[in-house]
C-alpha positions in Angstrom: 121.1 138.9 110.1 120.6 139.9 106.4 117.7 141.8 105.2 114.8 139.9 103.7 114.9 140.0 99.9 112.4 142.5 98.5 109.8 140.8 96.3 108.9 142.6 93.0 105.8 144.3 91.8 104.9 143.2 88.3 103.1 145.5 85.8 101.0 144.7 82.8 100.7 141.0 83.5 98.3 139.1 81.2 96.4 136.2 82.7 96.3 133.2 80.3 94.7 130.3 82.2 93.1 129.0 85.3 94.8 126.2 87.3 94.1 124.1 90.4 92.1 125.6 93.3 90.8 128.2 90.8 93.9 130.3 90.8 94.6 132.3 87.7 97.9 131.7 85.8 100.3 133.9 84.0 103.8 133.4 82.7 106.5 136.0 83.6 110.1 135.5 82.5 109.5 131.7 82.0 108.1 131.4 85.5 104.5 130.5 86.4 102.7 133.1 88.4 99.6 132.2 90.4 97.1 134.9 91.4 93.7 134.4 92.9 90.5 136.1 91.8 91.3 136.7 88.2 90.2 135.3 84.8 92.0 134.7 81.5 92.3 138.0 79.5 92.7 140.2 82.6 95.8 142.5 82.4 96.9 143.3 85.9 99.5 144.8 88.2 100.6 142.2 90.8 102.6 142.3 94.0 104.6 139.0 94.4 104.1 137.4 97.8 106.1 134.3 97.3 108.9 133.4 94.9 110.3 129.9 94.4 112.6 128.3 91.9 109.8 127.4 89.4 106.8 129.6 90.4 105.6 132.7 92.0 102.4 133.7 93.9 101.0 137.1 94.1 98.0 139.4 94.8 96.3 141.8 92.5 97.1 145.5 93.0 95.0 146.7 90.0 93.2 145.3 87.0 94.4 147.7 84.3 92.5 146.1 81.5 89.6 143.8 82.4 89.1 140.6 80.4 86.4 140.7 77.6 85.0 137.6 79.2 84.2 139.4 82.5 80.5 139.7 83.5 79.1 141.7 86.4 78.6 139.5 89.6 75.1 139.7 90.9 76.0 139.2 94.6 76.8 142.2 96.7 79.4 140.2 98.7 81.4 139.1 95.7 85.2 139.7 96.1 85.0 139.6 99.9 83.1 136.3 100.6 85.3 133.5 99.3 82.4 131.2 98.4 81.6 132.2 94.7 85.0 133.1 93.3 83.8 132.7 89.7 80.7 134.8 89.5 82.5 137.2 87.2 83.2 134.3 84.7 80.4 133.2 82.3 79.0 129.8 83.2 80.0 128.1 80.0 83.6 129.1 80.7 83.4 127.9 84.3 82.4 124.5 82.9 85.4 124.6 80.4 87.9 125.2 83.2 86.4 122.6 85.5 86.6 119.9 82.8 90.2 121.0 82.1 91.0 120.6 85.9 89.7 117.0 85.8 91.7 116.2 82.7 94.9 117.8 84.0 94.7 116.0 87.4 94.1 112.6 85.9 96.9 112.9 83.5 99.5 114.7 85.6 98.8 113.1 89.0 97.1 109.9 87.9 99.9 109.0 85.4 97.5 106.7 83.6 95.9 106.6 80.2 92.4 108.0 80.1 89.7 108.0 77.4 88.2 111.1 76.0 86.3 112.8 78.8 82.5 112.9 78.6 81.1 116.4 78.2 80.7 118.0 81.6 77.2 118.0 83.0 76.3 121.6 83.9 73.8 122.5 86.6 70.3 123.5 85.4 70.2 126.0 88.3 73.2 128.1 88.8 71.7 130.2 91.7 69.4 128.9 94.5 70.8 125.4 94.0 72.1 124.6 97.5 69.9 122.7 100.0 72.2 123.4 102.9 74.2 126.3 104.3 76.1 126.8 107.5 76.4 130.3 109.0 78.8 131.3 111.8 78.3 133.9 114.5 81.3 136.1 115.4 81.8 138.8 118.0 83.7 140.9 115.5 82.9 141.0 111.8 85.4 141.2 109.0 86.0 144.8 108.0 86.8 145.7 104.4 89.7 148.0 103.6 87.2 150.7 102.5 85.5 150.6 105.9 88.7 150.7 107.9 90.1 153.6 105.8 86.8 155.6 106.2 87.6 156.4 109.8 84.0 155.9 110.8 83.1 154.5 114.2 82.1 151.0 113.3 81.8 149.7 116.9 82.1 146.0 117.7 79.8 145.0 114.8 79.0 141.3 115.4 78.6 139.1 112.3 76.4 136.2 111.1 77.8 134.8 107.9 80.7 132.9 106.4 84.3 132.5 107.4 86.8 134.5 105.4 89.0 132.0 103.5 92.1 131.1 105.4 91.3 133.2 108.5 89.7 131.1 111.2 88.5 133.9 113.4 87.1 136.3 110.9 83.5 136.2 109.6 81.9 138.3 106.9 78.4 139.5 107.8 76.1 138.2 105.1 73.0 140.0 104.1 72.2 137.8 101.1 73.5 134.5 99.6 72.2 133.7 96.1 73.2 130.1 96.3 70.2 129.1 98.5 66.5 130.0 98.1 64.3 131.7 100.6 63.5 131.6 103.5 67.3 131.1 104.2 68.2 134.8 104.0 65.1 135.9 105.9 65.8 133.4 108.7 69.4 134.4 109.0 68.7 138.1 109.0 66.0 137.8 111.6 68.2 135.8 113.9 70.8 138.5 113.7 68.3 141.2 114.3 66.8 139.4 117.2 70.2 138.5 118.8 71.4 142.1 118.5 68.2 143.5 120.0 68.5 141.0 122.9 72.2 141.7 123.2 73.0 138.0 123.0 76.8 137.4 123.0 78.2 136.2 119.6 81.1 133.8 119.8 84.7 135.0 120.2 87.0 132.5 118.5 90.2 133.7 120.1 88.9 133.8 123.7 86.5 130.9 123.3 83.6 132.7 124.9 80.1 133.8 123.9 76.8 132.1 123.4 75.8 131.9 119.7 78.1 129.8 117.6 76.6 128.4 114.3 73.3 127.9 112.5 72.5 125.4 109.8 69.6 125.8 107.3 68.4 123.0 105.1 65.7 123.3 102.4 64.5 120.3 100.4 63.0 120.4 96.9 59.7 119.6 98.6 59.9 122.9 100.4 60.6 121.4 103.8 62.9 123.5 106.1 65.2 122.4 108.9 67.1 124.8 111.2 69.8 123.7 113.6 71.1 126.3 116.1 74.4 125.7 117.8 75.2 127.5 121.1 77.4 127.1 124.1 75.8 126.0 127.4 75.2 129.6 128.7 72.0 131.5 128.4 69.7 128.5 128.4 66.5 130.6 128.8 67.6 132.9 125.9 68.2 129.9 123.7 64.6 128.7 124.2 63.3 132.2 123.7 65.2 132.5 120.4 64.0 129.1 119.2 60.4 129.9 120.0 60.7 133.3 118.2 62.1 131.4 115.1 59.2 128.9 115.2 56.6 131.6 115.5 58.2 133.9 112.9 58.7 131.2 110.3 55.9 128.6 110.3 57.6 127.1 107.2 60.3 125.7 109.5 59.2 122.1 109.6 62.1 120.8 111.8 63.8 122.8 114.5 66.8 121.6 116.5 69.6 122.9 118.7 73.1 121.6 119.7 75.1 122.6 122.7 78.8 122.8 121.8 81.3 123.7 124.5 84.4 122.6 122.6 86.9 124.9 121.0 86.2 123.7 117.5 83.0 123.9 115.5 82.7 120.3 114.5 79.3 118.8 115.5 80.1 115.2 114.4 80.6 114.2 118.0 77.7 116.3 119.4 74.1 115.3 120.2 71.4 117.3 118.5 68.3 118.1 120.6 64.9 118.1 118.9 63.0 121.3 119.8 59.9 121.5 117.6 58.3 120.0 114.4 59.3 116.9 112.6 62.3 114.8 113.5 63.5 114.9 109.9 62.9 116.5 106.5 62.5 114.5 103.3 64.1 114.7 99.9 62.7 112.9 96.8 64.8 111.6 93.9 63.8 109.3 91.1 60.9 107.9 92.9 62.8 107.4 96.1 62.4 109.3 99.4 65.3 110.1 101.7 65.0 111.2 105.3 67.5 113.9 106.3 68.3 114.5 110.0 70.3 117.3 111.6 73.7 115.5 111.0 72.8 113.7 107.8 75.1 114.0 104.8 73.2 114.6 101.6 74.5 116.1 98.3 74.0 119.9 98.6 72.7 120.3 95.1 69.7 118.0 94.9 69.0 118.5 91.2 72.5 117.7 90.2 72.7 114.8 92.7 70.0 113.0 90.6 72.1 113.5 87.5 75.3 112.4 89.3 73.7 109.2 90.5 72.4 108.6 86.9 76.0 108.6 85.7 77.0 106.2 88.5 74.2 103.8 87.4 75.2 104.1 83.8 78.8 103.4 84.6 77.9 100.4 86.8 76.0 98.7 84.0 74.2 96.4 86.5 72.5 93.3 85.0 70.6 92.3 88.2 72.8 89.6 89.7 75.7 91.7 91.0 77.0 91.9 94.5 77.6 95.7 95.0 79.6 97.4 97.7 79.0 101.1 98.3 81.8 102.7 100.3 81.3 106.0 102.2 77.6 105.5 101.6 76.5 108.4 103.8 72.7 108.1 104.2 72.6 105.4 101.6 71.4 107.4 98.6 73.5 105.7 96.0 73.0 102.3 97.6 69.2 102.7 97.5 69.4 104.1 94.0 71.3 101.0 92.7 69.5 98.3 94.8 66.7 97.5 92.3 69.3 96.6 89.6 71.5 94.4 91.7 71.3 91.2 93.8 72.7 92.7 97.0 74.1 96.0 98.1 76.4 96.5 101.2 76.8 100.1 102.3 79.7 101.1 104.5 80.0 104.4 106.4 82.0 105.7 109.4 79.3 108.0 110.8 76.9 105.9 112.9 74.0 108.4 112.6 74.3 108.3 108.8 74.1 104.5 108.9 70.9 104.7 111.0 69.5 107.1 108.4 70.5 104.8 105.6 68.7 101.8 107.2 65.6 103.9 107.6 65.8 105.1 104.0 66.0 101.5 102.8 63.0 100.5 104.9 61.0 103.5 103.8 61.6 102.7 100.1 60.8 99.0 100.6 64.4 98.0 99.7 65.1 94.6 101.2 68.5 93.8 99.5 70.6 96.6 101.0 72.4 96.4 104.4 74.5 99.1 106.0 77.4 98.8 108.5 79.2 101.5 110.5 82.9 101.7 111.0 86.1 103.1 109.6 86.2 101.9 106.0 89.9 100.8 106.2 89.0 98.6 109.2 85.9 96.9 107.9 86.3 96.7 104.1 88.5 93.5 104.1 88.6 89.8 103.5 86.6 89.1 106.7 83.7 91.2 105.3 84.0 89.4 101.9 83.7 86.1 103.7 80.5 87.2 105.3 78.9 89.2 102.5 80.6 87.7 99.4 83.2 89.3 97.1 82.2 92.4 95.2 81.3 92.4 91.6 81.0 96.2 91.5 82.4 98.7 94.0 81.0 102.3 94.3 83.2 104.6 96.2 82.5 108.3 97.1 85.1 109.3 99.7 85.7 112.7 101.3 88.0 115.3 99.8 91.1 113.6 101.2 90.4 110.5 99.1 90.8 106.9 100.3 93.1 105.5 102.9 95.8 103.4 101.3 94.5 100.2 103.0 91.1 100.8 101.3 92.8 101.2 97.9 94.8 98.0 98.4 91.7 96.1 99.5 90.0 97.2 96.3 92.9 95.9 94.3 92.6 92.5 96.0 88.8 92.3 96.0 88.4 90.9 92.5 85.7 93.4 91.6 85.0 93.7 87.9 84.2 97.4 88.1 85.0 100.3 90.4 82.9 103.5 90.0 84.9 106.2 91.7 82.9 109.4 92.6 85.0 112.3 93.8 84.7 115.9 94.9 88.5 116.3 94.5 90.0 115.2 91.2 93.5 115.6 92.6 93.1 112.9 95.3 91.0 110.8 93.0 93.9 110.9 90.5 96.3 109.8 93.3 94.1 106.8 94.2 93.6 105.9 90.5 97.4 105.8 90.0 97.5 103.0 92.7 94.4 101.2 91.3 95.9 101.3 87.8 98.0 98.3 88.8 94.8 96.2 88.3 92.3 98.4 86.5 92.0 100.5 83.4 90.1 103.8 83.3 87.4 103.4 80.6 85.0 106.3 81.2 85.3 109.7 82.9 82.4 112.1 83.4 82.7 115.4 85.3 79.5 116.8 86.9 79.2 120.4 88.2 77.6 120.4 91.6 78.8 123.8 92.6 78.4 126.6 90.0 80.5 129.8 90.6 83.1 127.8 92.6 86.2 126.0 91.3 84.9 122.7 92.8 83.9 119.9 90.5 82.6 116.4 91.0 84.0 113.6 88.8 83.0 110.1 88.1 85.5 107.6 86.8 84.8 104.0 85.7 87.7 101.5 86.3 87.4 98.1 84.8 89.5 95.1 85.7 92.5 94.5 83.4 92.4 91.5 81.1 95.5 89.4 81.0 
């Protein structure tokens, strides 16, 4: 067998742009080079890790001349934790590249004419904006190169924090996360301290053994706190002891739950939460509406920006009061409830049954009588049968997961006769793919990016599609 071709090391490469997934871009010998973790203006040495016909990928060996745009990241975990990859980029430049990402995806993938994009709506809070974080327990924490090379005896060092991007069984031990307000850090750090003191087994992802698996913390703008602890079915008495300790140490926890997960994966969508103490739910307020949030409820993780996002949806929908509105992937019914007062009838569709139950409660709690919610796979229930029962849509709101919409849903939209489609997306690439299909019957007339996640490359985008006129 021939020897594997040696990939080159490139010196003095100047980063010129930022592309999809937040990767920095340079051009070397008429080839595009993608490198994570850098910003335009950086001059770097790069080790090439992949070389194809039209592009290369690489990792940074050294930043020889830092960009003049660089700022000092405030988080002590920056560069190791993969959550906030843009903390070293000023916020106004983050917004610039997010808007550019939306424009590039819609034109290159969507293959359709788009109007001038509305100015991106930045987040008023760029730290402490998240209302939910998930933390993972691991028997062995991720070690930095510096720690490994130090030669110190680091022991087994369990971790409670975030997964290292792209490595399923490695978790970085988090002492602080600036994206969520207190008591999130205090709760997580106390759980770690208590678990180590009691020698409770953290989970081993390779051997699938251990006791402590995950912990979810939610905090509403009203100051209500929900904690959900996920464990295996061992150490039942220790679980109760830990939960009692949490409740006594943090009286601000208003809703405390646990989940027993014995599967090999961390998904809790098919698991049953058990209420331990406090309220059965926490409540978020938005534009005069109140929304119940349970342990498995979906709610936009940036509450402040969610209000602005839904304002864009309402503006795009241009409801006059007599419309029949369908809200696809409705979650807990926030958009449906938000639009109900301006329409004749709203039908919310969602595949998670618990979310539909929450949506029904939210409608009742807000005295909304013209919104109904149905559970099922959207591709199976959004069809002519439903139109026969509920009427054909005048306006469709759709807010699918990152993977976008199933092809059957897109085709059902095309055949629905709806005058308007308001497409909300957390992934402009799959949104652009779906819009390419919908362009057979609809024109894109407005586009408005909204930044829900400062310091990440993620961006929410709202597109208004209006029925073509023959």
